[in-house]
C-alpha positions in Angstrom: 55.4 -3.1 54.0 54.5 -6.7 54.4 56.7 -9.3 52.8 56.2 -9.6 49.0 54.7 -13.0 48.3 56.4 -14.5 45.3 55.7 -17.8 43.5 58.4 -19.0 41.1 58.0 -21.4 38.2 60.0 -23.2 35.6 58.7 -25.0 32.5 60.9 -28.1 32.3 61.5 -30.9 29.8 65.3 -31.2 29.9 68.1 -29.0 31.3 70.0 -30.7 34.1 73.3 -29.0 33.2 72.4 -25.7 34.8 69.3 -26.7 36.8 70.9 -26.7 40.2 72.5 -23.3 39.7 69.3 -21.8 38.3 67.2 -23.0 41.2 69.8 -21.9 43.8 69.7 -18.4 42.3 66.0 -17.9 43.1 65.0 -20.3 45.8 65.7 -17.9 48.7 63.5 -15.3 47.0 60.3 -17.2 46.4 57.8 -18.8 48.7 57.1 -21.7 46.4 58.8 -23.1 43.3 56.6 -24.8 40.8 58.3 -27.1 38.3 55.9 -27.5 35.3 57.4 -30.7 34.1 56.5 -32.4 30.8 57.8 -35.7 29.5 57.4 -34.6 25.9 58.2 -31.5 23.9 55.7 -28.7 24.6 56.9 -25.8 22.4 55.3 -26.9 19.1 57.9 -29.4 17.7 58.3 -33.1 18.3 61.5 -35.1 17.9 62.7 -38.7 17.6 65.9 -37.8 19.5 66.3 -39.2 23.0 66.0 -36.7 25.8 69.5 -36.4 27.5 67.8 -35.9 30.9 65.4 -38.2 32.7 62.6 -37.0 35.0 64.2 -38.7 38.0 67.5 -36.8 37.4 65.7 -33.5 37.2 63.4 -34.2 40.2 66.3 -35.2 42.3 68.1 -31.9 41.7 64.9 -29.9 42.3 64.2 -31.7 45.6 67.7 -31.1 46.8 67.6 -27.4 46.1 64.0 -26.5 46.8 63.1 -28.8 49.7 59.5 -28.1 51.0 59.2 -25.2 48.6 58.9 -27.5 45.7 55.7 -28.2 43.8 56.3 -30.8 41.0 53.5 -30.4 38.4 53.0 -32.9 35.5 52.1 -30.9 32.4 50.7 -32.2 29.1 50.7 -28.9 27.2 51.3 -28.7 23.5 52.4 -25.0 23.2 54.7 -22.8 25.2 51.9 -20.4 26.1 49.8 -23.2 27.5 52.7 -24.7 29.3 53.6 -21.5 31.0 50.0 -20.5 31.8 49.7 -23.5 34.1 51.3 -21.5 36.8 48.0 -19.7 37.3 46.6 -22.8 38.9 48.9 -22.0 41.9 49.2 -18.2 41.9 46.0 -16.9 43.4 47.3 -15.8 46.8 50.6 -14.3 45.5 51.8 -10.8 44.6 54.3 -11.7 41.9 55.1 -14.6 39.6 58.8 -15.1 38.8 59.5 -17.1 35.6 62.8 -19.0 35.4 64.2 -21.1 32.6 66.6 -24.0 33.5 69.5 -22.3 31.7 69.0 -18.9 33.4 70.9 -18.0 36.6 69.8 -14.8 38.3 72.1 -12.4 40.1 70.6 -12.6 43.6 71.5 -9.1 44.6 69.8 -7.7 41.5 66.8 -10.0 41.9 65.9 -8.6 45.3 65.8 -5.1 43.8 63.9 -6.3 40.7 61.2 -8.0 42.7 60.7 -4.8 44.7 60.6 -2.7 41.6 58.1 -5.1 40.0 55.9 -5.0 43.1 55.9 -1.2 43.1 55.2 -1.0 39.3 51.8 -0.2 37.9 52.4 -2.6 35.0 51.5 -6.3 35.0 54.3 -7.7 32.8 57.9 -6.9 33.6 60.6 -7.6 31.0 64.2 -8.0 32.1 67.1 -6.0 30.8 70.5 -7.5 31.8 70.9 -10.9 30.0 74.4 -12.1 29.6 74.3 -14.8 26.9 77.3 -17.0 27.6 78.8 -18.3 24.3 80.4 -21.8 24.2 82.0 -21.3 27.6 81.9 -19.2 30.8 84.5 -16.8 29.4 82.7 -15.4 26.3 79.3 -13.6 26.1 77.0 -12.0 23.6 74.6 -9.1 24.3 71.4 -7.9 22.7 68.4 -5.7 23.4 65.8 -8.4 24.1 63.9 -8.1 27.4 61.9 -11.3 28.0 59.0 -11.1 30.4 60.1 -12.8 33.7 58.0 -11.2 36.4 54.2 -10.7 36.5 52.5 -8.4 39.0 49.2 -10.1 39.8 47.7 -6.9 41.2 47.8 -5.1 37.9 45.5 -5.8 34.9 47.7 -4.9 32.0 50.8 -3.0 30.8 54.4 -3.8 30.2 57.6 -2.3 31.6 61.3 -3.2 31.7 63.4 -3.5 34.8 67.0 -4.3 35.4 68.4 -7.6 36.6 71.6 -9.5 35.7 70.9 -13.0 34.4 73.5 -15.4 33.2 72.0 -17.2 30.3 73.6 -20.5 29.3 71.5 -21.4 26.3 74.6 -21.4 24.0 77.0 -22.7 26.6 75.7 -26.3 26.5 77.3 -29.5 25.3 77.1 -30.4 21.6 74.6 -33.2 22.5 72.3 -31.0 24.5 72.4 -28.2 21.9 71.6 -30.6 19.1 68.6 -31.9 21.1 67.5 -28.3 21.9 67.5 -27.3 18.3 65.3 -30.3 17.4 62.4 -29.0 19.6 63.2 -25.2 19.8 60.1 -23.0 19.8 61.7 -21.0 17.0 62.8 -24.0 15.0 61.4 -22.8 11.8 63.3 -19.5 12.1 66.8 -21.0 12.9 69.3 -19.8 10.4 70.3 -22.5 7.8 73.4 -24.5 8.9 73.7 -22.4 12.1 74.6 -25.4 14.2 77.4 -26.7 11.9 78.8 -23.4 10.5 78.4 -21.0 13.4 78.1 -23.0 16.7 80.4 -25.9 16.0 82.8 -23.9 13.8 83.5 -21.2 16.4 87.0 -21.0 17.9 88.1 -18.4 20.5 91.5 -18.1 18.8 89.9 -17.0 15.5 88.4 -13.4 16.1 86.9 -13.3 12.6 84.3 -15.9 13.8 83.1 -13.8 16.7 80.4 -11.8 15.0 76.8 -12.5 13.8 76.3 -15.5 16.1 72.6 -15.4 17.0 70.8 -18.5 15.9 67.8 -16.6 14.5 68.4 -12.9 14.1 71.1 -11.7 11.7 73.6 -9.0 12.5 73.5 -9.4 16.3 75.5 -11.3 18.9 79.3 -10.6 18.9 81.2 -12.9 21.3 83.3 -10.7 23.7 85.5 -11.8 26.5 83.6 -12.0 29.8 84.9 -11.9 33.4 83.5 -15.1 34.8 85.0 -14.4 38.2 82.1 -12.1 39.2 79.8 -15.1 39.1 78.4 -16.7 42.3 80.2 -19.5 44.0 77.8 -22.2 42.7 78.7 -21.2 39.1 82.4 -21.1 39.9 82.0 -24.7 41.2 80.3 -25.9 37.9 82.1 -28.6 36.0 82.2 -26.4 32.9 83.6 -23.2 34.6 87.2 -23.7 33.5 86.5 -25.2 30.0 87.8 -23.2 27.1 85.1 -24.6 24.9 82.1 -26.7 26.2 81.8 -29.8 24.0 
């Protein structure tokens, strides 16, 4: 079989904290990496808060990791769907599209298998089972049944399936500043549970087990923080400045 042609993309407005690790986890498995950068919120909600990350900071990291595989695309989309759909401007000659968020780090060994499984699938949209949602540190994680679409097989017209791939998801392992900013522009902002940031996120303590349950910011009754063996993570995550922090603040 000829080499599978894969184009990766990332919608990006902020997210320098894990951007380097995220890109490192996929760059060896894509032919091009398209950063769909926007200088304003694109998921339906604006904010008066200052973005903690500048375009120059994000671009510098992307150039360092991606080299000549990088395509930096300026986006002016107003919805998440429109923002993500801009990848189709670049995807015509490829077999697969790989979607990556800046707080997602793929297990590379799993990704190789997942891409092959996606290529061999008769479905267009492939959801991923295997998210590890890190909670307030690298040492605690929450799990759920959600399977976000992360791979598109461009040879198929329709259909959805789920394939396995371990992904370390750092959405709730961010600094207080970044989390506060994220919540102000979150695509599900209207659905966020009242006082979740103050009463659940900020109030959590690893030494108080009674606070480990019902942690999800939108859905009730899911996400229990459980100890996680961070030592199975790749070297570039072990080198991260937050790797040994008990609580990321």
